[in-house]
Steps between C-alpha positions, in 0.01 A plus 500: 500500500656824388463825679513830322700784660440854401775748418439682827551182699831432329621857547395501861687180570816631332526827695608490865267640759575867589674541836313651784542874528558666833210701617522878521471472876819295519684749282389791713597314817848422372784668688685760300872440527715808426778465249832427661763765446830365632698769318317781677545339841870443432540865394309613810728290720811654342361852545411431864850372569652813342265724700590312819869551424449874448298534822762301689785720385301815583443376853833337577740746335602744777630754248144610421481642855124478534515655846645816345232490230229483766660786694509736202177388330288766673777753561379861468712598199403179319130575553548859378669368187218248456241776527683710241519201265125439527420871458730537200351192334143621552572856382694385194231250396212745550659787306657267245166341417337842459773582251456158339127558448573828322766337281271207417220735396747696287622178338144394416407847375428570135741797516830390343701759696372369834563143390858576401573690824363213710692241298822701522469545876437130562784402267749736668414419863494126443839521332676666794568295818328637813832546679627722220180706520543545876858617460397737221230666708727510805764686297252727322649809661823452307303515173237760593619719792155662517147445375286791389129553434384764252407566139644242258811643331436821694553652843472282811295589804619244758847349529585211734855368557517124456797446732273458803179419316581149377587317816567129497141417594350726231739364238403146598130582480524669160724236345294204617170673425599566139610139466168370637311737268660346192435139601150561635404678176570180306316289759191721483512523121526122470207449737278744310590344166407158640134607508329425171404806300153356446424558868542874456308504172209311655488744792510798264207357305302501826569870544740478796745784553871450447580548869238247606617252238854523631402481867236226479606289203859549388678543833343200684600272210849649478577470873556119498779561247638808678505378861752211473759709315438793734550278802829375360606859431412600858703216650788574265492867595505415871823311446635761257481768768815341644704676229426839660763410759755591232400867532492488882123476547448333836269221396495150649821383335692822568394488866645150527816617326546787745485257790735237362750769399535566872489151652618298193215247544434492128320167457256539792399852391454388140281218630290755689437695179438179305239371745315833496496498118364143508226602744394798287503311170301215655231740621486664158476161328206398720330833432557459127337157510181630661482804267536271198229273639270799549533624142475147356150445637260350250773357279653155488778632724260667736308419815448136415873429490714354775565700813831638620580211734367248247755623249781471756386153609454385141860589418653309791557138392533394862145607587309478173514509127781670315256674267273775630144400572268550208765446230495121494 
């Protein structure tokens, strides 16, 4: 007796039965195992060993004379020099940025004369080292014994001798302020150019005034590009004020130099100045972070990003990931 088999029966017998698939519940319940990174842990171990060696030599080397550092850290002349350093940095940055705004507006103007003057100023100041500028202004009296105010190419009404006018502090302020003006002009110009022109055109089509367009539309979008570079310029200027010691301005570094010229404790006094600079730059860096976070609200870099301590923790391999949170 013959039995007839259909094509489907033959095909079904030839193919193996499909394996059982895991349920979605099992997949969701599976433990996620992070990828092993032995290279990162090895690099972290090497870095920790090097850091431990540095800390050990700082503590055990008696030539650092940490007791002397502690004794002079809050000495009156050091604090006066610190105050002058902070004041000079703040005054130079404030006036320099006002000058930079004017230069940036001139550079973006449709007037070719204003554009060329702004470009020439920025080119000249950025080409001359700040120390050379300070020495030039400090020795201005040898070039111009007196300054006069009056009719151009005519009689003068007021004449002031420059021998006692340009003191070391004034020369430092003018030289550093002009330097900040040149660099801040390029920072501001770059931030304004980063805003798309269509934003302004759209606001003009709605009938908004030019001042309101700049204040409410252009400037808020330009600030995220301006703030980081401005913060770096501020920190750099804080450290650059140390060069005023060359012209006998009693800032933080010059105050330390006056002391170690008397007691010959050079390394401890330099450490005092170094620690104060580290403290100030750290405070400025923290302030820069929060200002950047404020102006980045609503963007991908804004309020939804990682916090300050999350960034620090995310970049310490010993305590967490080596990539900042939110980037993986």
